[in-house]
A tleap script that builds the chain and sets N, CA, C and O, in Angstrom:
source leaprc.protein.ff14SB
mol = sequence {
  NMET PRO ALA PHE ASN ARG ALA LEU PRO GLU
  PHE ASN ARG LEU ASN ALA GLN VAL LEU GLY
  ILE SER VAL ASP SER GLU PRO THR ASN THR
  ALA TRP MET GLU SER LEU GLY GLY LEU ASP
  TYR PRO LEU LEU SER ASP PHE TRP PRO HIE
  GLY GLU VAL LEU LYS LYS TYR GLY LEU LEU
  ARG SER GLU GLY TYR ALA GLU ARG ALA VAL
  ILE VAL ILE ASP LYS GLU GLY VAL ILE ARG
  TYR ILE ASP VAL HIE ASN ILE ALA GLU ALA
  PRO ASP PRO GLN GLU ALA ILE LYS ALA LEU
  GLU GLY LEU CALA
}
set mol.1.N position { 24.499 -72.447 -7.996 }
set mol.1.CA position { 25.237 -71.563 -7.131 }
set mol.1.C position { 24.337 -70.926 -6.065 }
set mol.1.O position { 24.765 -70.805 -4.917 }
set mol.2.N position { 23.109 -70.515 -6.400 }
set mol.2.CA position { 22.243 -69.983 -5.347 }
set mol.2.C position { 21.972 -71.010 -4.247 }
set mol.2.O position { 21.818 -70.638 -3.084 }
set mol.3.N position { 21.910 -72.297 -4.598 }
set mol.3.CA position { 21.677 -73.329 -3.578 }
set mol.3.C position { 22.830 -73.366 -2.584 }
set mol.3.O position { 22.609 -73.572 -1.391 }
set mol.4.N position { 24.053 -73.171 -3.057 }
set mol.4.CA position { 25.203 -73.139 -2.150 }
set mol.4.C position { 25.142 -71.888 -1.279 }
set mol.4.O position { 25.544 -71.920 -0.116 }
set mol.5.N position { 24.646 -70.800 -1.832 }
set mol.5.CA position { 24.477 -69.578 -1.055 }
set mol.5.C position { 23.497 -69.815 0.098 }
set mol.5.O position { 23.747 -69.398 1.229 }
set mol.6.N position { 22.390 -70.480 -0.194 }
set mol.6.CA position { 21.394 -70.764 0.850 }
set mol.6.C position { 21.937 -71.728 1.900 }
set mol.6.O position { 21.517 -71.684 3.056 }
set mol.7.N position { 22.864 -72.595 1.509 }
set mol.7.CA position { 23.417 -73.601 2.427 }
set mol.7.C position { 24.636 -73.090 3.200 }
set mol.7.O position { 25.231 -73.850 3.964 }
set mol.8.N position { 25.016 -71.836 3.023 }
set mol.8.CA position { 26.211 -71.318 3.695 }
set mol.8.C position { 26.215 -71.524 5.207 }
set mol.8.O position { 27.270 -71.847 5.754 }
set mol.9.N position { 25.091 -71.355 5.916 }
set mol.9.CA position { 25.137 -71.607 7.360 }
set mol.9.C position { 25.603 -73.025 7.705 }
set mol.9.O position { 26.307 -73.224 8.695 }
set mol.10.N position { 25.213 -74.003 6.896 }
set mol.10.CA position { 25.650 -75.380 7.149 }
set mol.10.C position { 27.148 -75.532 6.888 }
set mol.10.O position { 27.841 -76.217 7.640 }
set mol.11.N position { 27.645 -74.901 5.836 }
set mol.11.CA position { 29.085 -74.948 5.565 }
set mol.11.C position { 29.860 -74.236 6.676 }
set mol.11.O position { 30.911 -74.712 7.106 }
set mol.12.N position { 29.341 -73.103 7.136 }
set mol.12.CA position { 29.990 -72.379 8.234 }
set mol.12.C position { 30.042 -73.231 9.498 }
set mol.12.O position { 31.047 -73.228 10.210 }
set mol.13.N position { 28.971 -73.953 9.775 }
set mol.13.CA position { 28.922 -74.831 10.952 }
set mol.13.C position { 30.028 -75.878 10.890 }
set mol.13.O position { 30.559 -76.291 11.921 }
set mol.14.N position { 30.370 -76.302 9.685 }
set mol.14.CA position { 31.409 -77.318 9.488 }
set mol.14.C position { 32.791 -76.696 9.268 }
set mol.14.O position { 33.744 -77.387 8.908 }
set mol.15.N position { 32.884 -75.379 9.492 }
set mol.15.CA position { 34.150 -74.656 9.338 }
set mol.15.C position { 34.720 -74.830 7.924 }
set mol.15.O position { 35.922 -75.029 7.747 }
set mol.16.N position { 33.841 -74.750 6.931 }
set mol.16.CA position { 34.234 -74.939 5.533 }
set mol.16.C position { 34.075 -73.634 4.761 }
set mol.16.O position { 33.158 -72.857 5.026 }
set mol.17.N position { 34.956 -73.401 3.820 }
set mol.17.CA position { 34.900 -72.234 2.945 }
set mol.17.C position { 34.353 -72.656 1.589 }
set mol.17.O position { 34.892 -73.565 0.958 }
set mol.18.N position { 33.293 -72.008 1.140 }
set mol.18.CA position { 32.735 -72.258 -0.188 }
set mol.18.C position { 33.384 -71.283 -1.168 }
set mol.18.O position { 33.488 -70.086 -0.899 }
set mol.19.N position { 33.815 -71.817 -2.305 }
set mol.19.CA position { 34.363 -71.006 -3.391 }
set mol.19.C position { 33.753 -71.481 -4.698 }
set mol.19.O position { 33.498 -72.673 -4.872 }
set mol.20.N position { 33.524 -70.574 -5.596 }
set mol.20.CA position { 33.145 -70.932 -6.953 }
set mol.20.C position { 34.307 -70.582 -7.867 }
set mol.20.O position { 35.115 -69.713 -7.542 }
set mol.21.N position { 34.394 -71.246 -8.994 }
set mol.21.CA position { 35.430 -70.909 -9.975 }
set mol.21.C position { 34.830 -71.031 -11.371 }
set mol.21.O position { 34.049 -71.938 -11.659 }
set mol.22.N position { 35.215 -70.098 -12.218 }
set mol.22.CA position { 34.673 -70.014 -13.570 }
set mol.22.C position { 35.788 -69.614 -14.525 }
set mol.22.O position { 36.756 -68.973 -14.116 }
set mol.23.N position { 35.660 -69.983 -15.785 }
set mol.23.CA position { 36.631 -69.536 -16.790 }
set mol.23.C position { 36.269 -68.160 -17.348 }
set mol.23.O position { 36.968 -67.638 -18.216 }
set mol.24.N position { 35.197 -67.582 -16.860 }
set mol.24.CA position { 34.797 -66.254 -17.317 }
set mol.24.C position { 35.651 -65.180 -16.645 }
set mol.24.O position { 36.275 -65.424 -15.613 }
set mol.25.N position { 35.669 -64.002 -17.239 }
set mol.25.CA position { 36.424 -62.878 -16.688 }
set mol.25.C position { 35.747 -62.362 -15.420 }
set mol.25.O position { 34.578 -62.649 -15.163 }
set mol.26.N position { 36.499 -61.597 -14.635 }
set mol.26.CA position { 35.925 -61.030 -13.408 }
set mol.26.C position { 34.706 -60.152 -13.692 }
set mol.26.O position { 33.712 -60.269 -12.976 }
set mol.27.N position { 34.735 -59.271 -14.712 }
set mol.27.CA position { 33.527 -58.477 -14.993 }
set mol.27.C position { 32.316 -59.347 -15.355 }
set mol.27.O position { 31.190 -59.043 -14.960 }
set mol.28.N position { 32.551 -60.420 -16.100 }
set mol.28.CA position { 31.455 -61.325 -16.454 }
set mol.28.C position { 30.930 -62.025 -15.210 }
set mol.28.O position { 29.718 -62.144 -15.032 }
set mol.29.N position { 31.834 -62.491 -14.343 }
set mol.29.CA position { 31.415 -63.126 -13.090 }
set mol.29.C position { 30.607 -62.163 -12.237 }
set mol.29.O position { 29.583 -62.541 -11.667 }
set mol.30.N position { 31.065 -60.915 -12.149 }
set mol.30.CA position { 30.360 -59.913 -11.346 }
set mol.30.C position { 28.953 -59.683 -11.893 }
set mol.30.O position { 27.991 -59.633 -11.126 }
set mol.31.N position { 28.828 -59.544 -13.201 }
set mol.31.CA position { 27.506 -59.335 -13.812 }
set mol.31.C position { 26.603 -60.534 -13.560 }
set mol.31.O position { 25.419 -60.366 -13.268 }
set mol.32.N position { 27.151 -61.744 -13.671 }
set mol.32.CA position { 26.358 -62.951 -13.443 }
set mol.32.C position { 25.899 -63.021 -11.986 }
set mol.32.O position { 24.739 -63.331 -11.713 }
set mol.33.N position { 26.816 -62.731 -11.043 }
set mol.33.CA position { 26.434 -62.754 -9.626 }
set mol.33.C position { 25.345 -61.723 -9.347 }
set mol.33.O position { 24.401 -62.001 -8.607 }
set mol.34.N position { 25.470 -60.552 -9.927 }
set mol.34.CA position { 24.455 -59.515 -9.736 }
set mol.34.C position { 23.117 -59.955 -10.299 }
set mol.34.O position { 22.075 -59.632 -9.728 }
set mol.35.N position { 23.121 -60.687 -11.410 }
set mol.35.CA position { 21.867 -61.167 -11.995 }
set mol.35.C position { 21.171 -62.170 -11.077 }
set mol.35.O position { 19.957 -62.355 -11.156 }
set mol.36.N position { 21.946 -62.812 -10.209 }
set mol.36.CA position { 21.388 -63.759 -9.237 }
set mol.36.C position { 20.974 -63.081 -7.936 }
set mol.36.O position { 20.417 -63.723 -7.046 }
set mol.37.N position { 21.243 -61.795 -7.828 }
set mol.37.CA position { 20.970 -61.096 -6.581 }
set mol.37.C position { 22.154 -61.133 -5.638 }
set mol.37.O position { 22.024 -60.790 -4.463 }
set mol.38.N position { 23.305 -61.545 -6.136 }
set mol.38.CA position { 24.530 -61.591 -5.337 }
set mol.38.C position { 24.799 -62.967 -4.762 }
set mol.38.O position { 23.891 -63.786 -4.619 }
set mol.39.N position { 26.045 -63.206 -4.438 }
set mol.39.CA position { 26.472 -64.421 -3.754 }
set mol.39.C position { 27.254 -64.003 -2.521 }
set mol.39.O position { 27.932 -62.975 -2.527 }
set mol.40.N position { 27.163 -64.786 -1.480 }
set mol.40.CA position { 27.851 -64.468 -0.230 }
set mol.40.C position { 29.150 -65.245 -0.071 }
set mol.40.O position { 29.671 -65.369 1.037 }
set mol.41.N position { 29.669 -65.765 -1.169 }
set mol.41.CA position { 30.970 -66.436 -1.160 }
set mol.41.C position { 31.717 -66.032 -2.427 }
set mol.41.O position { 31.092 -65.610 -3.400 }
set mol.42.N position { 33.031 -66.154 -2.430 }
set mol.42.CA position { 33.809 -65.708 -3.586 }
set mol.42.C position { 33.578 -66.559 -4.832 }
set mol.42.O position { 33.456 -67.781 -4.754 }
set mol.43.N position { 33.523 -65.892 -5.971 }
set mol.43.CA position { 33.512 -66.555 -7.273 }
set mol.43.C position { 34.811 -66.150 -7.962 }
set mol.43.O position { 34.991 -64.992 -8.340 }
set mol.44.N position { 35.710 -67.110 -8.119 }
set mol.44.CA position { 37.035 -66.852 -8.661 }
set mol.44.C position { 37.031 -66.954 -10.183 }
set mol.44.O position { 36.244 -67.699 -10.767 }
set mol.45.N position { 37.913 -66.202 -10.804 }
set mol.45.CA position { 38.033 -66.214 -12.256 }
set mol.45.C position { 39.295 -66.971 -12.667 }
set mol.45.O position { 40.400 -66.627 -12.247 }
set mol.46.N position { 39.121 -67.994 -13.483 }
set mol.46.CA position { 40.232 -68.756 -14.059 }
set mol.46.C position { 40.328 -68.392 -15.546 }
set mol.46.O position { 40.462 -69.253 -16.415 }
set mol.47.N position { 40.256 -67.089 -15.796 }
set mol.47.CA position { 40.168 -66.564 -17.157 }
set mol.47.C position { 41.510 -66.582 -17.894 }
set mol.47.O position { 41.571 -66.938 -19.071 }
set mol.48.N position { 42.605 -66.189 -17.184 }
set mol.48.CA position { 43.900 -66.124 -17.850 }
set mol.48.C position { 44.999 -66.578 -16.935 }
set mol.48.O position { 45.087 -66.088 -15.809 }
set mol.49.N position { 45.843 -67.491 -17.360 }
set mol.49.CA position { 45.675 -68.221 -18.599 }
set mol.49.C position { 44.415 -69.081 -18.543 }
set mol.49.O position { 44.107 -69.692 -17.520 }
set mol.50.N position { 43.710 -69.116 -19.640 }
set mol.50.CA position { 42.363 -69.686 -19.695 }
set mol.50.C position { 42.295 -71.105 -19.120 }
set mol.50.O position { 42.890 -72.043 -19.650 }
set mol.51.N position { 41.550 -71.225 -18.018 }
set mol.51.CA position { 41.265 -72.533 -17.441 }
set mol.51.C position { 42.442 -73.254 -16.819 }
set mol.51.O position { 42.379 -74.469 -16.629 }
set mol.52.N position { 43.505 -72.555 -16.497 }
set mol.52.CA position { 44.716 -73.203 -15.984 }
set mol.52.C position { 44.456 -73.999 -14.704 }
set mol.52.O position { 44.929 -75.128 -14.573 }
set mol.53.N position { 43.720 -73.428 -13.775 }
set mol.53.CA position { 43.414 -74.137 -12.521 }
set mol.53.C position { 42.490 -75.317 -12.797 }
set mol.53.O position { 42.716 -76.418 -12.295 }
set mol.54.N position { 41.460 -75.088 -13.586 }
set mol.54.CA position { 40.517 -76.164 -13.894 }
set mol.54.C position { 41.200 -77.322 -14.610 }
set mol.54.O position { 40.853 -78.480 -14.377 }
set mol.55.N position { 42.166 -77.029 -15.475 }
set mol.55.CA position { 42.927 -78.091 -16.149 }
set mol.55.C position { 43.612 -78.984 -15.125 }
set mol.55.O position { 43.628 -80.206 -15.273 }
set mol.56.N position { 44.175 -78.379 -14.089 }
set mol.56.CA position { 44.906 -79.144 -13.070 }
set mol.56.C position { 43.999 -80.107 -12.318 }
set mol.56.O position { 44.457 -81.131 -11.809 }
set mol.57.N position { 42.721 -79.781 -12.249 }
set mol.57.CA position { 41.746 -80.654 -11.588 }
set mol.57.C position { 41.009 -81.545 -12.588 }
set mol.57.O position { 40.129 -82.313 -12.202 }
set mol.58.N position { 41.365 -81.444 -13.864 }
set mol.58.CA position { 40.705 -82.242 -14.890 }
set mol.58.C position { 39.284 -81.798 -15.168 }
set mol.58.O position { 38.443 -82.606 -15.563 }
set mol.59.N position { 39.008 -80.511 -14.962 }
set mol.59.CA position { 37.637 -80.011 -15.056 }
set mol.59.C position { 37.417 -78.987 -16.170 }
set mol.59.O position { 36.391 -78.308 -16.193 }
set mol.60.N position { 38.374 -78.873 -17.091 }
set mol.60.CA position { 38.179 -77.972 -18.225 }
set mol.60.C position { 37.790 -78.811 -19.428 }
set mol.60.O position { 38.544 -79.684 -19.859 }
set mol.61.N position { 36.610 -78.540 -19.968 }
set mol.61.CA position { 36.130 -79.277 -21.144 }
set mol.61.C position { 36.891 -78.832 -22.389 }
set mol.61.O position { 37.414 -77.719 -22.445 }
set mol.62.N position { 36.946 -79.701 -23.372 }
set mol.62.CA position { 37.660 -79.381 -24.615 }
set mol.62.C position { 37.054 -78.164 -25.317 }
set mol.62.O position { 37.732 -77.486 -26.090 }
set mol.63.N position { 35.774 -77.890 -25.044 }
set mol.63.CA position { 35.110 -76.717 -25.632 }
set mol.63.C position { 35.548 -75.419 -24.964 }
set mol.63.O position { 35.206 -74.337 -25.440 }
set mol.64.N position { 36.307 -75.512 -23.860 }
set mol.64.CA position { 36.828 -74.324 -23.199 }
set mol.64.C position { 36.044 -73.849 -21.999 }
set mol.64.O position { 36.339 -72.781 -21.461 }
set mol.65.N position { 35.053 -74.606 -21.562 }
set mol.65.CA position { 34.329 -74.201 -20.360 }
set mol.65.C position { 34.457 -75.270 -19.284 }
set mol.65.O position { 34.887 -76.395 -19.540 }
set mol.66.N position { 34.070 -74.884 -18.079 }
set mol.66.CA position { 34.272 -75.739 -16.911 }
set mol.66.C position { 33.179 -76.786 -16.776 }
set mol.66.O position { 32.017 -76.549 -17.107 }
set mol.67.N position { 33.581 -77.949 -16.280 }
set mol.67.CA position { 32.607 -78.952 -15.847 }
set mol.67.C position { 31.898 -78.411 -14.610 }
set mol.67.O position { 32.438 -77.570 -13.892 }
set mol.68.N position { 30.694 -78.897 -14.371 }
set mol.68.CA position { 30.026 -78.602 -13.099 }
set mol.68.C position { 30.495 -79.655 -12.118 }
set mol.68.O position { 30.243 -80.845 -12.308 }
set mol.69.N position { 31.162 -79.231 -11.090 }
set mol.69.CA position { 31.736 -80.190 -10.152 }
set mol.69.C position { 31.720 -79.633 -8.743 }
set mol.69.O position { 31.698 -78.421 -8.530 }
set mol.70.N position { 31.731 -80.543 -7.794 }
set mol.70.CA position { 31.875 -80.213 -6.379 }
set mol.70.C position { 33.133 -80.924 -5.905 }
set mol.70.O position { 33.289 -82.130 -6.098 }
set mol.71.N position { 34.023 -80.167 -5.287 }
set mol.71.CA position { 35.265 -80.728 -4.762 }
set mol.71.C position { 35.373 -80.330 -3.298 }
set mol.71.O position { 35.143 -79.174 -2.944 }
set mol.72.N position { 35.721 -81.285 -2.452 }
set mol.72.CA position { 36.010 -81.001 -1.045 }
set mol.72.C position { 37.500 -81.239 -0.852 }
set mol.72.O position { 38.008 -82.332 -1.101 }
set mol.73.N position { 38.190 -80.195 -0.405 }
set mol.73.CA position { 39.627 -80.255 -0.151 }
set mol.73.C position { 39.830 -80.021 1.340 }
set mol.73.O position { 39.304 -79.059 1.899 }
set mol.74.N position { 40.596 -80.904 1.987 }
set mol.74.CA position { 40.791 -80.754 3.430 }
set mol.74.C position { 41.820 -79.663 3.734 }
set mol.74.O position { 42.391 -79.062 2.824 }
set mol.75.N position { 42.046 -79.420 5.017 }
set mol.75.CA position { 42.936 -78.335 5.440 }
set mol.75.C position { 44.379 -78.548 5.007 }
set mol.75.O position { 45.157 -77.596 4.947 }
set mol.76.N position { 44.742 -79.789 4.706 }
set mol.76.CA position { 46.096 -80.084 4.232 }
set mol.76.C position { 46.199 -79.987 2.704 }
set mol.76.O position { 47.269 -80.212 2.139 }
set mol.77.N position { 45.095 -79.653 2.041 }
set mol.77.CA position { 45.097 -79.511 0.593 }
set mol.77.C position { 44.856 -80.803 -0.167 }
set mol.77.O position { 45.088 -80.869 -1.374 }
set mol.78.N position { 44.389 -81.837 0.536 }
set mol.78.CA position { 44.130 -83.131 -0.087 }
set mol.78.C position { 42.671 -83.189 -0.544 }
set mol.78.O position { 41.761 -82.877 0.224 }
set mol.79.N position { 42.457 -83.592 -1.803 }
set mol.79.CA position { 41.090 -83.751 -2.304 }
set mol.79.C position { 40.473 -84.965 -1.622 }
set mol.79.O position { 40.998 -86.074 -1.719 }
set mol.80.N position { 39.364 -84.750 -0.937 }
set mol.80.CA position { 38.674 -85.819 -0.215 }
set mol.80.C position { 37.393 -86.262 -0.899 }
set mol.80.O position { 36.865 -87.337 -0.614 }
set mol.81.N position { 36.894 -85.422 -1.806 }
set mol.81.CA position { 35.627 -85.736 -2.481 }
set mol.81.C position { 35.581 -84.939 -3.774 }
set mol.81.O position { 35.924 -83.757 -3.796 }
set mol.82.N position { 35.163 -85.580 -4.836 }
set mol.82.CA position { 34.939 -84.877 -6.098 }
set mol.82.C position { 33.758 -85.538 -6.797 }
set mol.82.O position { 33.672 -86.764 -6.872 }
set mol.83.N position { 32.861 -84.722 -7.302 }
set mol.83.CA position { 31.690 -85.221 -8.006 }
set mol.83.C position { 31.433 -84.310 -9.201 }
set mol.83.O position { 31.133 -83.128 -9.034 }
set mol.84.N position { 31.550 -84.856 -10.393 }
set mol.84.CA position { 31.316 -84.097 -11.621 }
set mol.84.C position { 29.890 -84.370 -12.080 }
set mol.84.O position { 29.456 -85.520 -12.154 }
set mol.85.N position { 29.174 -83.302 -12.384 }
set mol.85.CA position { 27.769 -83.388 -12.779 }
set mol.85.C position { 27.597 -83.129 -14.263 }
set mol.85.O position { 28.456 -82.527 -14.908 }
set mol.86.N position { 26.482 -83.590 -14.791 }
set mol.86.CA position { 26.073 -83.220 -16.136 }
set mol.86.C position { 26.003 -81.702 -16.192 }
set mol.86.O position { 25.547 -81.064 -15.243 }
set mol.87.N position { 26.448 -81.126 -17.287 }
set mol.87.CA position { 26.521 -79.671 -17.398 }
set mol.87.C position { 25.154 -79.005 -17.203 }
set mol.87.O position { 25.089 -77.846 -16.793 }
set mol.88.N position { 24.077 -79.712 -17.486 }
set mol.88.CA position { 22.731 -79.155 -17.322 }
set mol.88.C position { 22.189 -79.351 -15.909 }
set mol.88.O position { 21.102 -78.866 -15.594 }
set mol.89.N position { 22.921 -80.046 -15.064 }
set mol.89.CA position { 22.465 -80.387 -13.711 }
set mol.89.C position { 23.199 -79.547 -12.670 }
set mol.89.O position { 24.429 -79.528 -12.635 }
set mol.90.N position { 22.452 -78.866 -11.836 }
set mol.90.CA position { 23.061 -78.083 -10.758 }
set mol.90.C position { 23.438 -79.011 -9.602 }
set mol.90.O position { 22.605 -79.791 -9.140 }
set mol.91.N position { 24.679 -78.934 -9.133 }
set mol.91.CA position { 25.086 -79.765 -7.997 }
set mol.91.C position { 24.271 -79.446 -6.746 }
set mol.91.O position { 23.857 -78.305 -6.537 }
set mol.92.N position { 24.051 -80.452 -5.931 }
set mol.92.CA position { 23.323 -80.314 -4.675 }
set mol.92.C position { 24.327 -80.065 -3.554 }
set mol.92.O position { 25.203 -80.901 -3.328 }
set mol.93.N position { 24.225 -78.939 -2.844 }
set mol.93.CA position { 25.183 -78.667 -1.772 }
set mol.93.C position { 25.170 -79.719 -0.668 }
set mol.93.O position { 26.165 -79.881 0.040 }
set mol.94.N position { 24.058 -80.437 -0.510 }
set mol.94.CA position { 23.993 -81.456 0.539 }
set mol.94.C position { 25.012 -82.567 0.307 }
set mol.94.O position { 25.464 -83.197 1.263 }
set mol.95.N position { 25.379 -82.815 -0.948 }
set mol.95.CA position { 26.403 -83.819 -1.243 }
set mol.95.C position { 27.739 -83.408 -0.630 }
set mol.95.O position { 28.425 -84.226 -0.017 }
set mol.96.N position { 28.102 -82.145 -0.797 }
set mol.96.CA position { 29.354 -81.642 -0.226 }
set mol.96.C position { 29.279 -81.621 1.294 }
set mol.96.O position { 30.265 -81.915 1.969 }
set mol.97.N position { 28.127 -81.279 1.831 }
set mol.97.CA position { 27.962 -81.249 3.288 }
set mol.97.C position { 28.148 -82.642 3.867 }
set mol.97.O position { 28.807 -82.801 4.895 }
set mol.98.N position { 27.578 -83.651 3.226 }
set mol.98.CA position { 27.764 -85.035 3.688 }
set mol.98.C position { 29.233 -85.431 3.638 }
set mol.98.O position { 29.735 -86.084 4.553 }
set mol.99.N position { 29.926 -85.036 2.568 }
set mol.99.CA position { 31.358 -85.344 2.455 }
set mol.99.C position { 32.143 -84.662 3.565 }
set mol.99.O position { 33.048 -85.261 4.145 }
set mol.100.N position { 31.803 -83.415 3.863 }
set mol.100.CA position { 32.476 -82.695 4.946 }
set mol.100.C position { 32.212 -83.343 6.297 }
set mol.100.O position { 33.116 -83.459 7.124 }
set mol.101.N position { 30.980 -83.761 6.515 }
set mol.101.CA position { 30.650 -84.420 7.784 }
set mol.101.C position { 31.441 -85.714 7.942 }
set mol.101.O position { 31.766 -86.111 9.061 }
set mol.102.N position { 31.749 -86.369 6.832 }
set mol.102.CA position { 32.545 -87.585 6.872 }
set mol.102.C position { 33.997 -87.334 7.251 }
set mol.102.O position { 34.697 -88.259 7.662 }
set mol.103.N position { 34.456 -86.094 7.117 }
set mol.103.CA position { 35.829 -85.752 7.495 }
set mol.103.C position { 35.964 -85.475 8.982 }
set mol.103.O position { 37.060 -85.539 9.539 }
set mol.104.N position { 34.845 -85.167 9.619 }
set mol.104.CA position { 34.890 -84.777 11.044 }
set mol.104.C position { 35.188 -85.954 11.943 }
set mol.104.O position { 35.260 -85.797 13.162 }
savepdb mol mol.pdb
quit
């Protein structure tokens, strides 16, 4: 997530909105963001009903937590890119930037 924070100028240049989503509660998300020194983009809570949004994208693990994934959705709401990562691997924002550049 900090890597996406550092890459925000590139996302802004491409007129893209970065969002994070977690199955944790808003207070937990806030504490986690503060532990990172803050994030400059929204971190949404999919806490209740638990993982409902993530289920719709096929990104809720049977253990009850979210997959690490990058999704690019165009202005019409169509998924144009999705990449699911190993849970121990942090996604690279450059992958999403390349996908966005391909939409231009």
